[in-house]
N, CA, C and O of each residue as an XYZ file, in Angstrom:
888
protein
N      88.643    123.371    104.849
C      89.645    122.300    105.276
C      91.072    122.464    105.616
O      91.722    123.365    105.085
N      91.571    121.696    106.419
C      92.839    122.088    106.859
C      93.988    121.685    105.901
O      93.826    120.810    105.049
N      95.164    122.357    106.070
C      96.383    121.796    104.974
C      96.542    120.321    105.047
O      96.853    119.701    104.030
N      96.353    119.726    106.159
C      96.662    118.208    106.108
C      95.297    117.492    105.437
O      95.396    116.472    104.756
N      94.227    118.035    105.664
C      93.139    117.412    104.896
C      93.033    117.582    103.379
O      92.593    116.720    102.618
N      93.522    118.883    102.996
C      93.713    119.097    101.491
C      94.843    118.196    101.023
O      94.667    117.554     99.987
N      95.849    118.101    101.608
C      96.949    117.404    101.271
C      96.602    115.720    100.995
O      96.934    115.146     99.958
N      95.895    115.081    102.094
C      95.528    113.838    101.932
C      94.620    113.427    101.031
O      94.642    112.302    100.533
N      93.667    114.417    100.735
C      92.713    114.403     99.686
C      93.335    114.344     98.371
O      92.806    113.619     97.529
N      94.470    115.056     98.050
C      94.930    115.171     96.670
C      95.771    113.953     96.393
O      95.861    113.365     95.314
N      96.400    113.648     97.574
C      97.437    112.496     97.318
C      96.580    111.120     97.139
O      97.069    110.186     96.504
N      95.380    111.035     97.677
C      94.448    109.990     97.480
C      93.901    109.883     95.952
O      93.424    108.836     95.513
N      94.010    110.978     95.252
C      93.812    111.105     94.011
C      94.806    110.793     92.830
O      94.492    110.582     91.659
N      96.116    110.809     93.399
C      97.249    110.671     92.400
C      97.706    109.176     92.330
O      97.792    108.452     93.322
N      97.983    108.802     91.078
C      98.432    107.277     90.778
C      99.814    107.425     91.497
O     100.396    108.482     91.742
N     100.237    106.094     91.797
C     101.665    105.862     92.439
C     102.843    106.451     91.588
O     103.840    106.855     92.186
N     102.774    106.520     90.172
C     103.762    107.076     89.480
C     104.008    108.637     89.238
O     104.853    109.171     88.519
N     103.056    109.195     90.022
C     102.975    110.773     89.865
C     103.506    111.289     91.276
O     102.978    110.961     92.338
N     104.592    112.120     91.173
C     104.992    112.844     92.211
C     104.333    114.057     92.607
O     103.907    114.789     91.714
N     104.157    114.441     94.035
C     103.530    115.570     94.148
C     104.631    116.710     94.870
O     105.313    116.459     95.864
N     104.627    117.889     94.193
C     105.493    118.853     94.447
C     104.373    119.912     95.413
O     103.407    120.490     94.915
N     104.703    119.977     96.619
C     103.631    120.989     97.344
C     104.248    122.535     97.219
O     105.207    122.900     97.900
N     103.678    123.252     96.413
C     104.222    124.531     96.013
C     103.875    125.709     97.218
O     102.754    126.164     97.447
N     105.018    126.037     97.849
C     104.854    126.523     99.200
C     105.263    128.032     99.199
O     105.469    128.600    100.271
N     105.373    128.642     98.086
C     106.094    129.949     97.968
C     104.888    130.919     98.763
O     103.666    130.771     98.734
N     105.624    131.854     99.406
C     104.998    133.110    100.186
C     104.332    132.455    101.315
O     103.766    133.260    102.055
N     104.222    131.041    101.711
C     103.546    130.493    102.710
C     104.584    130.600    104.015
O     105.801    130.594    103.827
N     104.067    130.688    105.214
C     104.764    130.759    106.297
C     105.302    129.370    106.741
O     104.690    128.371    106.360
N     106.419    129.238    107.528
C     107.016    127.933    107.977
C     106.090    127.104    108.566
O     106.157    125.890    108.375
N     105.142    127.643    109.329
C     104.068    126.889    110.103
C     103.110    126.004    109.067
O     102.673    124.902    109.397
N     102.864    126.550    107.914
C     102.007    125.997    106.956
C     102.885    124.792    106.364
O     102.356    123.714    106.093
N     104.079    124.999    106.204
C     104.882    123.877    105.476
C     105.179    122.888    106.644
O     105.321    121.707    106.325
N     105.274    123.180    107.769
C     105.223    122.218    108.938
C     103.988    121.611    109.006
O     104.132    120.446    109.374
N     102.808    121.907    108.804
C     101.614    121.265    108.864
C     101.708    120.316    107.671
O     101.193    119.210    107.833
N     102.194    120.537    106.685
C     102.187    119.537    105.380
C     103.185    118.589    105.812
O     102.911    117.389    105.837
N     104.389    119.049    106.176
C     105.459    118.056    106.566
C     105.092    117.013    107.593
O     105.539    115.867    107.560
N     104.206    117.495    108.561
C     103.622    116.603    109.575
C     102.562    115.603    109.061
O     102.244    114.574    109.658
N     102.117    115.972    108.035
C     101.205    115.066    107.461
C     101.812    114.222    106.279
O     101.082    113.680    105.449
N     103.188    114.138    106.246
C     103.772    113.371    105.444
C     104.511    113.789    104.231
O     105.325    113.056    103.669
N     104.164    115.164    103.784
C     104.827    115.673    102.716
C     106.249    115.946    102.928
O     106.662    116.411    103.990
N     107.099    115.629    101.808
C     108.467    115.815    101.889
C     109.024    116.607    100.832
O     110.177    117.030    100.916
N     108.227    116.857     99.762
C     108.980    117.676     98.679
C     108.118    119.004     98.591
O     106.888    118.990     98.577
N     108.919    120.196     98.532
C     108.354    121.488     98.386
C     108.902    122.184     97.448
O     110.121    122.147     97.276
N     108.106    122.913     96.710
C     108.519    123.853     95.664
C     108.514    125.247     96.102
O     107.611    125.682     96.816
N     109.575    126.023     95.663
C     109.595    127.324     95.998
C     109.893    128.170     94.656
O     110.525    127.695     93.713
N     109.429    129.319     94.675
C     109.758    130.221     93.308
C     110.755    131.273     93.813
O     111.175    131.944     92.870
N     111.261    131.627     94.985
C     112.156    132.798     95.171
C     113.120    132.265     95.757
O     112.948    131.394     96.611
N     114.517    132.781     95.326
C     115.732    132.166     95.919
C     115.905    132.477     97.368
O     116.185    131.546     98.123
N     115.768    133.691     97.841
C     115.951    133.991     99.187
C     115.040    133.432    100.156
O     115.407    133.092    101.281
N     113.717    133.321     99.682
C     112.865    132.575    100.422
C     113.067    131.190    100.766
O     112.926    130.712    101.892
N     113.438    130.524     99.627
C     113.891    129.099     99.473
C     115.165    128.757    100.547
O     115.237    127.769    101.277
N     116.110    129.821    100.433
C     117.376    129.672    101.369
C     116.908    129.826    102.680
O     117.391    129.014    103.469
N     116.067    130.672    103.170
C     115.642    130.972    104.470
C     114.835    129.651    105.047
O     115.017    129.217    106.184
N     113.959    129.102    104.137
C     113.240    128.076    104.709
C     114.060    126.721    104.665
O     113.754    125.823    105.450
N     114.972    126.576    103.870
C     115.833    125.437    104.037
C     116.618    125.414    105.378
O     116.970    124.393    105.969
N     116.837    126.692    105.765
C     117.805    126.745    107.178
C     116.684    126.370    108.284
O     116.996    125.706    109.272
N     115.369    126.826    108.070
C     114.597    126.729    109.350
C     113.883    125.354    109.359
O     113.487    124.854    110.412
N     113.757    124.855    108.348
C     112.953    123.487    108.359
C     113.748    122.094    108.378
O     114.973    122.110    108.259
N     113.073    120.936    108.521
C     113.863    119.568    108.717
C     114.676    119.412    107.470
O     114.357    119.855    106.367
N     115.850    118.679    107.782
C     116.825    118.524    106.614
C     116.319    117.246    105.807
O     117.081    116.818    104.940
N     115.252    116.678    105.987
C     114.906    115.602    105.009
C     113.950    116.071    104.058
O     113.276    115.268    103.414
N     113.837    117.307    103.918
C     112.827    117.884    102.994
C     113.666    117.883    101.576
O     114.864    118.165    101.548
N     112.935    117.548    100.441
C     113.411    117.796     99.065
C     113.109    118.999     98.640
O     111.906    119.224     98.510
N     114.017    120.032     98.325
C     113.615    121.161     97.869
C     113.665    121.369     96.454
O     114.744    121.140     95.908
N     112.648    121.780     95.717
C     112.457    121.998     94.236
C     112.568    123.508     94.002
O     111.858    124.217     94.715
N     113.302    124.051     93.168
C     113.154    125.370     92.693
C     112.351    125.354     91.379
O     112.721    124.744     90.376
N     111.185    126.101     91.473
C     110.176    126.109     90.416
C     110.064    127.240     89.683
O     109.428    127.251     88.629
N     110.768    128.470     90.250
C     110.399    129.730     89.662
C     111.577    129.786     88.476
O     112.246    128.844     88.049
N     111.616    131.248     88.066
C     112.469    131.369     86.919
C     114.012    131.827     87.712
O     114.161    132.842     88.393
N     114.845    131.012     87.480
C     116.186    131.231     88.252
C     117.121    131.994     87.384
O     117.391    131.646     86.235
N     117.614    133.065     87.981
C     118.621    134.005     87.524
C     119.992    133.300     87.599
O     120.342    132.873     88.699
N     120.768    133.144     86.575
C     122.097    132.604     86.596
C     122.981    132.861     87.874
O     123.580    132.034     88.561
N     122.898    134.293     88.013
C     123.687    134.764     89.226
C     123.301    134.277     90.668
O     124.037    134.397     91.648
N     122.008    133.692     90.670
C     121.522    133.244     91.952
C     121.538    131.703     92.104
O     121.011    131.114     93.048
N     122.192    131.112     91.084
C     122.363    129.612     91.246
C     123.185    129.090     92.385
O     122.973    128.084     93.061
N     124.102    129.906     92.467
C     125.024    129.579     93.724
C     124.454    129.470     95.099
O     124.952    128.718     95.937
N     123.387    130.235     95.339
C     122.833    130.336     96.595
C     122.117    129.068     96.947
O     122.087    128.699     98.121
N     121.471    128.300     95.882
C     120.719    127.129     96.070
C     121.506    125.961     95.698
O     121.055    124.860     96.016
N     122.592    126.029     95.084
C     123.470    124.844     94.764
C     123.821    123.935     95.862
O     123.845    122.730     95.607
N     124.071    124.304     96.938
C     124.518    123.527     98.056
C     123.496    122.416     98.546
O     123.843    121.408     99.161
N     122.156    122.741     98.185
C     121.080    121.841     98.754
C     119.979    121.394     97.869
O     119.261    120.422     98.103
N     119.885    122.267     96.707
C     118.482    122.109     96.030
C     118.446    120.588     95.359
O     119.490    120.076     94.955
N     117.227    119.937     95.273
C     117.309    118.613     94.866
C     116.825    118.660     93.354
O     117.219    117.810     92.556
N     115.996    119.633     93.001
C     115.811    119.568     91.432
C     115.446    120.990     91.028
O     114.817    121.705     91.808
N     115.798    121.388     89.911
C     115.662    122.682     89.517
C     114.676    122.627     88.344
O     115.104    122.089     87.323
N     113.483    123.079     88.331
C     112.591    123.169     87.146
C     112.729    124.267     86.531
O     113.193    125.234     87.136
N     112.342    124.364     85.145
C     112.239    125.521     84.454
C     113.515    126.115     84.109
O     113.669    127.335     84.152
N     114.574    125.197     83.720
C     115.857    125.815     83.194
C     115.571    126.016     81.639
O     115.111    125.104     80.951
N     115.839    127.120     81.199
C     115.438    127.606     79.992
C     116.512    128.112     79.146
O     116.180    128.794     78.177
N     117.719    127.892     79.355
C     118.943    128.263     78.658
C     120.216    127.418     78.894
O     120.413    126.781     79.929
N     121.069    127.468     77.834
C     122.350    126.818     78.109
C     123.234    127.594     79.083
O     124.122    127.035     79.726
N     122.993    128.763     79.166
C     123.670    129.874     80.082
C     123.405    129.460     81.401
O     124.321    129.314     82.210
N     122.085    129.235     81.713
C     121.667    128.808     83.001
C     122.223    127.482     83.400
O     122.719    127.298     84.512
N     122.134    126.549     82.469
C     122.588    125.285     82.717
C     124.044    125.033     83.176
O     124.457    124.215     83.999
N     124.779    126.029     82.364
C     126.346    126.154     82.447
C     126.472    126.668     83.944
O     127.254    126.054     84.670
N     125.892    127.553     84.373
C     125.977    128.143     85.798
C     125.672    127.122     86.808
O     126.493    126.847     87.683
N     124.480    126.524     86.723
C     124.109    125.289     87.632
C     125.240    124.218     87.661
O     125.651    123.730     88.714
N     125.688    123.904     86.493
C     126.992    122.937     86.349
C     128.166    123.585     87.324
O     128.699    122.965     88.245
N     128.418    124.737     87.005
C     129.680    125.361     87.598
C     129.582    125.338     89.194
O     130.512    124.999     89.925
N     128.141    125.806     89.685
C     128.167    125.867     91.093
C     128.060    124.387     91.872
O     128.489    124.068     92.981
N     127.359    123.637     90.918
C     127.233    122.130     91.535
C     128.552    121.555     91.753
O     128.810    120.872     92.744
N     129.507    121.865     90.703
C     130.943    121.309     90.821
C     131.525    121.896     92.134
O     132.229    121.184     92.850
N     131.278    123.033     92.425
C     131.927    123.625     93.747
C     131.515    123.121     94.926
O     132.148    123.185     95.980
N     130.371    122.576     94.749
C     129.631    121.887     96.005
C     129.738    120.313     95.955
O     129.181    119.536     96.731
N     130.514    120.009     94.953
C     130.714    118.441     94.686
C     129.608    117.712     94.690
O     129.483    116.740     95.435
N     128.671    118.115     93.839
C     127.392    117.570     93.686
C     126.878    117.530     92.275
O     127.323    118.267     91.396
N     125.870    116.592     92.076
C     125.310    116.535     90.589
C     123.818    116.944     90.875
O     123.105    116.296     91.640
N     123.397    118.081     90.197
C     122.052    118.703     90.464
C     121.252    118.260     89.204
O     121.656    118.382     88.048
N     120.164    117.775     89.556
C     118.969    117.328     88.704
C     118.303    118.627     88.100
O     118.177    119.670     88.742
N     117.896    118.450     86.807
C     117.391    119.744     86.127
C     116.262    119.198     85.230
O     116.247    118.079     84.718
N     115.272    120.202     85.111
C     114.127    119.957     84.112
C     114.319    121.072     83.203
O     114.581    122.218     83.568
N     114.163    120.643     81.875
C     114.294    121.904     80.797
C     112.881    122.262     80.555
O     111.974    121.448     80.379
N     112.763    123.613     80.562
C     111.360    124.065     80.383
C     110.950    124.368     78.985
O     111.654    125.059     78.248
N     109.845    123.868     78.628
C     109.237    124.021     77.275
C     108.316    124.930     76.925
O     107.282    124.683     77.545
N     108.181    125.981     76.140
C     107.240    126.715     75.875
C     106.070    126.229     75.220
O     106.153    125.990     74.016
N     104.899    126.027     75.873
C     103.878    125.423     75.090
C     102.499    126.185     74.973
O     101.569    125.897     74.220
N     102.576    127.291     75.947
C     101.329    128.210     76.172
C     101.214    129.171     75.069
O     102.106    129.236     74.223
N     100.136    129.949     75.018
C      99.954    130.909     74.036
C     100.145    132.242     74.920
O      99.762    133.285     74.390
N     100.650    132.310     76.103
C     100.770    133.537     76.742
C     102.127    133.847     76.493
O     102.939    132.923     76.457
N     102.552    135.214     76.286
C     103.877    135.690     76.141
C     104.598    135.735     77.373
O     105.829    135.748     77.348
N     103.855    135.766     78.634
C     104.751    136.078     79.797
C     105.372    134.626     80.178
O     106.282    134.592     81.006
N     104.938    133.535     79.640
C     105.584    132.305     80.192
C     106.890    132.199     79.478
O     107.067    132.719     78.376
N     107.843    131.491     80.142
C     109.193    131.267     79.763
C     109.422    130.000     79.101
O     108.542    129.162     79.300
N     110.415    129.648     78.341
C     110.649    128.211     77.724
C     111.282    128.242     76.615
O     111.470    129.287     75.993
N     111.752    126.908     76.176
C     112.470    126.702     74.916
C     111.419    126.221     73.845
O     110.319    125.756     74.144
N     111.885    126.387     72.570
C     111.034    125.809     71.581
C     111.877    124.395     71.289
O     112.962    124.181     71.830
N     111.270    123.501     70.408
C     111.975    122.278     70.275
C     113.410    122.264     69.714
O     114.289    121.482     70.076
N     113.538    123.234     68.778
C     114.967    123.307     68.226
C     116.014    123.791     69.270
O     117.186    123.420     69.339
N     115.394    124.662     70.048
C     116.492    125.110     71.300
C     116.787    123.885     72.037
O     117.934    123.543     72.322
N     115.778    123.254     72.328
C     115.784    122.071     73.250
C     117.047    121.091     72.831
O     118.045    120.782     73.483
N     116.593    120.680     71.372
C     117.553    119.777     70.758
C     119.043    120.225     70.796
O     119.968    119.459     71.063
N     119.184    121.609     70.486
C     120.454    122.129     70.506
C     121.147    122.135     71.854
O     122.364    121.963     71.929
N     120.424    122.323     72.865
C     120.971    122.200     74.196
C     121.331    120.798     74.619
O     122.321    120.535     75.302
N     120.449    119.901     74.160
C     120.819    118.456     74.439
C     121.921    117.852     73.733
O     122.561    116.920     74.219
N     122.192    118.411     72.466
C     123.183    118.058     71.829
C     124.425    118.442     72.432
O     125.311    117.629     72.694
N     124.498    119.631     72.648
C     125.573    120.308     73.269
C     126.098    119.704     74.654
O     127.297    119.496     74.843
N     125.251    119.476     75.473
C     125.583    118.862     76.733
C     126.010    117.416     76.668
O     126.917    116.969     77.370
N     125.324    116.705     75.800
C     125.665    115.471     75.680
C     126.989    115.127     74.962
O     127.661    114.121     75.189
N     127.265    116.063     74.095
C     128.706    115.859     73.426
C     129.755    116.468     74.285
O     130.952    116.246     74.099
N     129.326    117.190     75.169
C     130.323    117.724     76.150
C     130.120    117.158     77.609
O     130.309    117.858     78.603
N     129.770    115.999     77.655
C     129.360    115.369     79.078
C     130.576    115.442     79.969
O     130.365    115.345     81.178
N     131.754    115.590     79.572
C     132.975    115.441     80.638
C     132.959    116.979     81.192
O     133.379    117.208     82.326
N     132.502    117.938     80.425
C     132.304    119.308     81.129
C     130.980    119.353     81.987
O     130.967    119.901     83.089
N     129.970    118.809     81.489
C     128.697    118.990     81.876
C     128.302    117.700     82.756
O     127.248    117.108     82.524
N     129.152    117.298     83.737
C     129.149    116.203     84.577
C     128.525    116.410     85.899
O     128.264    115.440     86.609
N     128.264    117.658     86.281
C     127.521    118.062     87.407
C     126.220    118.598     87.455
O     125.787    119.274     88.388
N     125.512    118.241     86.285
C     124.090    118.420     86.024
C     123.584    117.094     85.483
O     124.300    116.321     84.846
N     122.325    116.881     85.770
C     121.728    115.733     85.072
C     120.233    116.185     84.524
O     119.365    116.549     85.318
N     120.048    116.138     83.339
C     118.726    116.746     82.808
C     117.766    115.326     82.869
O     117.916    114.362     82.117
N     116.894    115.427     83.796
C     115.965    114.023     84.010
C     114.496    114.437     83.394
O     113.472    113.848     83.743
N     114.502    115.320     82.613
C     113.039    115.586     82.001
C     112.882    116.985     81.586
O     113.807    117.762     81.350
N     111.500    117.258     81.511
C     110.929    118.467     80.888
C     109.831    119.021     81.876
O     109.194    118.307     82.650
N     109.711    120.189     81.767
C     108.696    120.955     82.563
C     107.914    121.896     81.621
O     108.504    122.475     80.709
N     106.596    122.054     81.834
C     106.056    123.089     80.982
C     104.595    123.532     81.735
O     103.978    122.773     82.482
N     104.216    124.751     81.428
C     102.806    125.395     81.874
C     102.000    125.642     80.611
O     102.394    126.219     79.597
N     100.730    125.077     80.854
C      99.743    125.318     79.802
C      99.263    126.890     80.095
O      99.552    127.570     81.080
N      98.496    127.240     79.021
C      97.804    128.671     79.082
C      96.905    128.696     80.208
O      96.305    127.657     80.481
N      96.711    129.813     80.956
C      95.746    129.919     81.983
C      94.602    130.231     81.250
O      94.491    131.302     80.654
N      93.825    129.448     81.254
C      92.453    129.543     80.499
C      91.399    128.616     81.093
O      91.704    127.839     81.998
N      90.227    128.682     80.622
C      89.220    127.804     80.984
C      88.874    127.022     80.024
O      87.947    126.239     80.229
N      89.482    127.044     78.850
C      89.324    126.311     77.644
C      90.169    124.927     77.795
O      91.357    124.795     77.499
N      89.344    123.967     78.294
C      89.989    122.513     78.541
C      90.500    122.004     77.326
O      91.496    121.287     77.409
N      90.002    122.240     76.188
C      90.689    121.622     74.834
C      91.894    122.259     74.491
O      92.733    121.647     73.830
N      92.095    123.510     74.893
C      93.356    124.216     74.487
C      94.305    123.631     75.551
O      95.376    123.173     75.152
N      94.030    123.602     76.808
C      94.917    123.051     77.743
C      95.521    121.687     77.412
O      96.712    121.392     77.508
N      94.457    120.850     76.983
C      94.859    119.517     76.895
C      95.833    119.432     75.354
O      96.706    118.575     75.222
N      95.574    120.265     74.467
C      96.264    120.310     73.370
C      97.718    120.517     73.572
O      98.630    119.919     73.002
N      97.820    121.644     74.652
C      99.302    122.035     75.027
C      99.885    120.756     75.831
O     100.971    120.285     75.493
N      99.301    120.321     76.672
C      99.807    119.128     77.416
C     100.249    117.950     76.559
O     101.359    117.423     76.625
N      99.358    117.633     75.830
C      99.696    116.436     74.861
C     100.901    116.806     73.978
O     101.747    115.965     73.672
N     100.952    118.002     73.604
C     102.164    118.505     72.729
C     103.477    118.225     73.581
O     104.397    117.594     73.061
N     103.562    118.660     74.803
C     104.611    118.550     75.783
C     104.973    117.105     75.794
O     106.125    116.740     75.560
N     103.915    116.205     76.088
C     104.123    114.891     76.265
C     104.807    114.338     75.077
O     105.759    113.562     75.161
N     104.308    114.748     73.999
C     105.052    114.270     72.598
C     106.482    114.500     72.450
O     107.212    113.684     71.888
N     106.907    115.632     72.961
C     108.217    116.107     72.969
C     108.946    115.251     73.994
O     110.023    114.783     73.623
N     108.535    114.977     75.206
C     109.124    114.098     76.168
C     109.221    112.767     75.657
O     110.249    112.125     75.870
N     108.312    112.296     75.035
C     108.511    110.939     74.284
C     109.778    110.785     73.481
O     110.643    109.919     73.617
N     109.725    111.888     72.529
C     111.072    112.008     71.779
C     112.270    111.985     72.523
O     113.265    111.326     72.222
N     112.131    112.832     73.646
C     113.345    112.952     74.437
C     113.962    111.457     75.066
O     115.139    111.112     75.167
N     112.754    110.740     75.432
C     113.171    109.353     76.004
C     113.799    108.498     75.081
O     114.498    107.581     75.511
N     113.639    108.681     73.776
C     114.080    107.758     72.716
C     115.721    108.086     72.617
O     116.507    107.212     72.252
N     116.109    109.297     72.943
C     117.531    109.509     72.812
C     118.301    108.736     73.615
O     117.808    108.341     74.672
N     119.738    108.353     73.243
C     120.548    107.497     74.082
C     120.857    108.155     75.271
O     121.185    109.342     75.253
N     120.778    107.428     76.436
C     121.068    108.003     77.666
C     122.608    108.181     77.767
O     123.401    107.414     77.221
N     122.924    109.143     78.433
C     124.283    109.530     78.954
C     124.189    109.873     80.400
O     123.119    109.924     81.007
N     125.513    110.138     80.996
C     125.366    110.577     82.501
C     124.832    111.825     82.756
O     124.650    112.156     83.928
N     124.560    112.548     81.881
C     123.918    113.894     81.998
C     122.664    114.044     81.396
O     122.130    115.153     81.423
N     122.074    113.022     80.816
C     120.708    113.074     80.306
C     120.085    111.603     80.470
O     120.429    110.613     79.824
N     119.179    111.656     81.383
C     118.505    110.611     82.058
C     116.997    110.986     82.290
O     116.549    111.170     83.422
N     116.225    111.089     81.119
C     114.781    111.501     81.164
C     113.808    110.443     81.738
O     113.518    109.394     81.163
N     113.351    110.833     82.909
C     112.302    110.054     83.638
C     111.170    110.819     83.964
O     110.099    110.228     84.106
N     111.238    112.157     84.119
C     110.184    113.050     84.606
C     109.564    114.071     83.749
O     110.272    114.750     83.006
N     108.402    114.211     83.795
C     107.681    115.143     83.021
C     106.723    115.997     83.950
O     105.669    115.530     84.380
N     107.166    117.296     84.235
C     106.430    117.955     85.296
C     105.422    118.929     84.562
O     105.806    119.904     83.917
N     104.139    118.584     84.718
C     103.269    119.539     84.225
C     101.897    119.201     84.939
O     101.668    118.056     85.330
N     101.006    120.220     85.093
C      99.939    120.227     85.797
C     100.091    121.102     87.346
O     101.008    121.007     88.162
N      99.204    121.720     87.393
C      99.109    122.601     88.699
C      97.589    122.459     89.376
O      96.887    121.507     89.034
N      97.131    123.378     90.292
C      96.080    123.093     91.042
C      94.991    123.065     90.005
O      94.148    122.178     90.145
N      94.871    123.864     89.017
C      93.780    124.001     88.168
C      93.662    122.870     87.147
O      92.564    122.529     86.707
N      94.803    122.295     86.779
C      94.746    121.304     85.528
C      95.458    120.013     85.924
O      95.599    119.210     85.002
N      95.964    119.637     87.200
C      96.628    118.480     87.355
C      95.894    117.176     87.036
O      96.499    116.171     86.664
N      94.757    117.222     87.173
C      93.972    115.965     86.827
C      94.115    115.621     85.293
O      94.412    114.496     84.889
N      93.873    116.707     84.485
C      94.050    116.606     83.068
C      95.448    116.332     82.604
O      95.676    115.583     81.654
N      96.376    116.945     83.283
C      97.739    116.778     83.168
C      98.190    115.318     83.366
O      99.034    114.843     82.606
N      97.679    114.631     84.315
C      98.054    113.405     84.761
C      97.468    112.464     83.570
O      98.174    111.548     83.149
N      96.276    112.676     83.073
C      95.677    111.900     81.998
C      96.476    112.008     80.802
O      96.548    111.049     80.034
N      97.184    113.272     80.538
C      98.029    113.540     79.389
C      99.506    112.897     79.454
O     100.317    112.974     78.531
N      99.740    112.223     80.738
C     101.028    111.570     80.805
C     102.015    112.300     81.769
O     103.202    111.976     81.731
N     101.622    113.198     82.570
C     102.568    113.890     83.674
C     102.970    113.003     84.669
O     102.103    112.261     85.130
N     104.153    112.925     85.111
C     104.742    112.235     86.180
C     105.055    113.112     87.603
O     105.394    112.602     88.670
N     104.874    114.417     87.372
C     105.063    115.135     88.578
C     104.117    116.353     88.379
O     104.027    116.991     87.330
N     103.446    116.585     89.487
C     102.564    117.775     89.540
C     102.899    118.892     90.633
O     103.421    118.526     91.686
N     102.605    120.295     90.409
C     103.040    121.133     91.187
C     101.797    121.932     91.829
O     101.218    122.865     91.272
N     101.506    121.438     93.022
C     100.191    122.193     93.475
C     100.380    123.066     94.733
O     101.003    122.680     95.722
N      99.847    124.163     94.628
C      99.992    125.109     95.806
C      98.515    125.380     96.414
O      98.095    124.805     97.419
N      97.841    126.263     95.725
C      96.609    126.868     96.263
C      95.650    125.699     96.805
O      94.989    125.833     97.834
N      95.638    124.582     96.040
C      94.847    123.497     96.507
C      95.140    122.784     97.793
O      94.325    122.088     98.398
N      96.341    123.015     98.144
C      96.916    122.518     99.514
C      96.745    123.553    100.588
O      95.997    123.391    101.551
N      97.629    124.855    100.333
C      97.690    125.716    101.230
C      96.612    126.763    101.271
O      96.628    127.505    102.253
N      95.713    126.937    100.398
C      94.637    127.931    100.319
C      95.370    128.958     99.175
O      96.538    128.944     98.786
N      94.215    129.881     98.768
C      94.673    130.853     97.673
C      95.378    132.060     98.408
O      94.969    132.626     99.421
N      96.584    132.348     97.650
C      97.586    133.438     98.150
C      96.802    134.774     98.383
O      97.395    135.776     98.780
């Protein structure tokens, strides 16, 4: 099937409240244009340099999400244009994004990454670390006024065990539900739970995801 056919098939399966991020890392500009011409406007990239180059080449109404592990020193390269940074896993990184957003006179939306998997290779915060960061940025909202934490992101273990995946996704949803109970401030407005990829997005939606990150099911296997 073509990229357009893949995309339309996936979109037909998504409820209205779920946002599709087309994960286009390592894919050529022509592939992104095919998805763009089929109506897709939100793309997710994992590598800073690649994201910068694609942003320069592609239409300006695209919303770019950075979904990889962002190094603090590279935040400045995407701060002028990025729409959402997934996977923020430290106060240091949040501080850097805020600083670079301020230089560009922008407010940058961020998702905090929670560690829910059983694989050591995954990044993320535990619940105590999450609460510590949230406390700090909301108490210092005058300083951290150029970022807005709009939710959480997580990746389940890469396994065929559906029960384990479901347990991890449900756990992330429960943390998100607690987050939504906190008083909203100008830099904390949780609406987004980004979980679910090509292999588990249907289960993730059942478990309460509002944003799915799908690459290989749209663009083919890398």
